[in-house]
C-alpha positions in Angstrom: 3.7 -3.8 9.7 2.4 -1.5 6.9 3.3 -2.9 3.5 5.0 -0.3 1.2 2.9 0.9 -1.8 3.9 -0.8 -5.0 5.9 1.2 -7.6 3.4 2.4 -10.1 4.8 2.0 -13.6 3.9 3.4 -17.0 5.3 1.1 -19.7 6.0 2.9 -23.0 7.0 0.4 -25.7 5.7 -0.2 -29.2 6.3 -4.0 -29.4 3.5 -5.9 -27.6 5.6 -9.0 -27.0 8.2 -7.0 -25.2 5.6 -5.3 -23.1 4.4 -8.8 -22.1 8.0 -9.8 -21.4 8.6 -6.8 -19.1 5.4 -7.6 -17.2 6.4 -11.2 -16.7 9.9 -10.1 -15.6 8.5 -7.7 -13.0 6.2 -10.4 -11.7 8.9 -13.1 -11.6 11.3 -10.8 -9.9 9.0 -10.3 -6.9 9.4 -6.6 -7.0 6.5 -4.7 -5.4 5.3 -3.0 -8.5 2.1 -2.4 -10.6 2.0 -1.6 -14.3 -0.8 1.0 -14.2 -0.8 1.6 -18.0 0.9 0.8 -21.3 1.5 3.1 -24.2 2.8 2.2 -27.7 3.7 5.6 -29.0 4.6 9.1 -27.9 1.1 10.5 -28.3 -0.6 7.9 -26.1 2.1 8.2 -23.4 1.7 12.0 -23.3 -2.1 11.6 -23.2 -1.9 9.2 -20.2 0.5 11.5 -18.3 -1.7 14.5 -18.9 -4.7 12.7 -17.3 -2.9 10.6 -14.6 0.3 12.4 -13.8 -0.2 11.8 -10.0 -0.5 8.0 -10.6 3.0 7.3 -12.0 6.2 6.6 -10.0 8.2 5.2 -12.8 8.3 5.3 -16.6 9.9 2.4 -18.3 10.6 3.9 -21.7 11.7 2.7 -25.1 13.7 5.2 -27.1 12.6 4.5 -30.6 8.8 4.9 -31.0 6.6 5.0 -34.1 5.8 8.8 -33.8 9.0 10.1 -32.3 11.6 9.2 -29.6 11.7 8.8 -25.9 13.0 12.4 -25.7 9.5 13.7 -26.5 8.0 11.7 -23.6 10.8 12.6 -21.2 10.4 16.4 -21.6 6.6 16.0 -21.2 7.0 13.9 -18.1 9.5 16.2 -16.4 6.9 19.0 -16.6 3.9 17.0 -15.5 5.4 14.6 -13.0 8.9 15.8 -12.1 9.2 13.3 -9.2 8.6 10.2 -11.4 11.7 8.2 -12.2 12.5 7.5 -15.9 14.4 4.4 -17.0 15.3 4.0 -20.7 15.0 0.5 -22.0 16.7 -0.1 -25.3 18.4 -2.7 -27.4 20.9 0.0 -28.2 22.1 1.3 -24.8 25.7 0.8 -26.1 24.9 3.5 -28.7 27.0 6.5 -27.5 24.8 9.0 -29.4 21.7 7.7 -27.7 23.3 7.9 -24.3 24.6 11.4 -25.0 21.1 12.6 -26.1 19.5 11.3 -22.8 22.3 11.9 -20.3 21.0 13.8 -17.3 17.4 13.4 -18.5 16.8 9.9 -17.3 17.5 8.0 -14.0 18.9 4.9 -15.5 19.4 2.6 -18.5 18.5 -1.1 -19.1 19.2 -3.4 -22.0 16.2 -5.2 -23.5 17.8 -8.5 -22.5 17.8 -7.6 -18.8 17.1 -10.5 -16.5 14.4 -10.3 -13.7 17.0 -10.3 -10.9 18.9 -7.4 -12.4 15.7 -5.5 -13.1 14.6 -5.8 -9.5 18.0 -4.8 -8.1 18.2 -1.8 -10.4 14.7 -0.5 -9.4 15.2 -1.3 -5.8 18.4 0.8 -5.8 16.7 3.6 -7.8 13.9 3.8 -5.2 16.2 3.4 -2.2 14.2 0.3 -1.1 17.3 -1.3 0.6 17.6 -0.9 4.3 20.2 1.3 6.1 22.3 -1.7 7.2 22.4 -3.0 3.6 23.5 0.4 2.3 26.3 0.7 4.8 27.5 -2.8 4.0 27.8 -2.0 0.3 29.5 1.3 0.9 32.1 -0.4 3.0 32.7 -2.9 0.2 33.4 0.1 -2.2 36.8 0.3 -0.6 37.7 -3.1 -2.2 40.7 -3.0 -4.4 39.0 -3.0 -7.8 41.0 -2.1 -10.8 39.9 0.7 -13.2 38.8 -2.0 -15.7 36.8 -3.8 -13.1 35.1 -0.6 -12.0 34.2 0.1 -15.6 32.7 -3.4 -16.0 30.7 -2.9 -12.8 29.3 0.4 -14.1 28.3 -1.2 -17.4 26.6 -4.1 -15.7 24.7 -1.6 -13.6 23.5 0.0 -16.8 21.9 -3.3 -17.8 24.5 -4.4 -20.4 25.1 -8.1 -21.0 28.6 -9.7 -21.0 28.6 -9.7 -24.8 27.6 -6.0 -25.0 30.3 -5.1 -22.5 32.8 -7.1 -24.5 31.8 -5.2 -27.7 32.0 -1.8 -26.0 35.4 -2.4 -24.5 36.9 -4.4 -27.4 37.3 -7.5 -25.3 36.2 -11.1 -25.7 33.1 -12.3 -23.8 35.3 -14.8 -22.0 37.6 -12.0 -20.8 34.6 -10.0 -19.5 33.3 -13.1 -17.6 36.7 -13.6 -16.0 36.7 -10.0 -14.9 33.3 -10.5 -13.4 34.4 -13.6 -11.6 37.3 -11.7 -10.0 34.9 -8.9 -9.1 32.5 -11.3 -7.4 35.4 -12.8 -5.5 36.7 -9.5 -4.3 33.3 -8.2 -3.2 32.0 -11.5 -1.9 29.0 -11.3 -4.2 27.0 -14.1 -5.8 25.1 -12.7 -8.8 24.8 -9.9 -11.3 21.8 -8.6 -9.3 24.0 -8.2 -6.3 26.6 -6.5 -8.4 24.0 -3.9 -9.7 22.9 -3.2 -6.1 26.6 -2.8 -5.1 27.2 -0.3 -7.9 24.5 2.0 -6.7 25.1 1.7 -3.0 28.8 2.1 -3.4 28.3 5.3 -5.5 29.9 3.8 -8.6 26.7 4.7 -10.5 25.0 8.0 -9.6 21.5 8.2 -8.3 19.6 11.1 -9.8 
């Protein structure tokens, strides 16, 4: 059987330690991926895309960069490699202004504290790596009797937010969020946050761009 080509990733992040952490998370997750290049500012990201626009499937992008913001990279990428996916990775994804500025421009959001399983599930869903049977199974589960609050928590989980970040966003305690997640897992017969992220995409609770 022919093995699928790995997802070719441009990692744009100005903190070297975090770039190392993302590489390790990708390797640990088992996701079929390859970081083809790293950039630590807008200028170097643009320069790489101008020379290698055909070699990038995914841009993992920090928002705040030394010489600008992720918006500058996004607009450049959409012209040079419109088929590439862009996922914003930020420690401030709960910032409503940041999300408003990038809504419709990126294909997803991840918090900087994302765990390897969630990272893999998010990218698998984004690139439609799951099989047809898996997709149908998750869509059927979408009919489960989730409350409005539970659906909101599922969506925030899919955006890479931790339990504490969700609690802060919704004005709840972390314990309350964990209880909600426990009920969601029970209703949907899921076992992990990674499964929950996959469910959110396949059930249509989070839009695929």
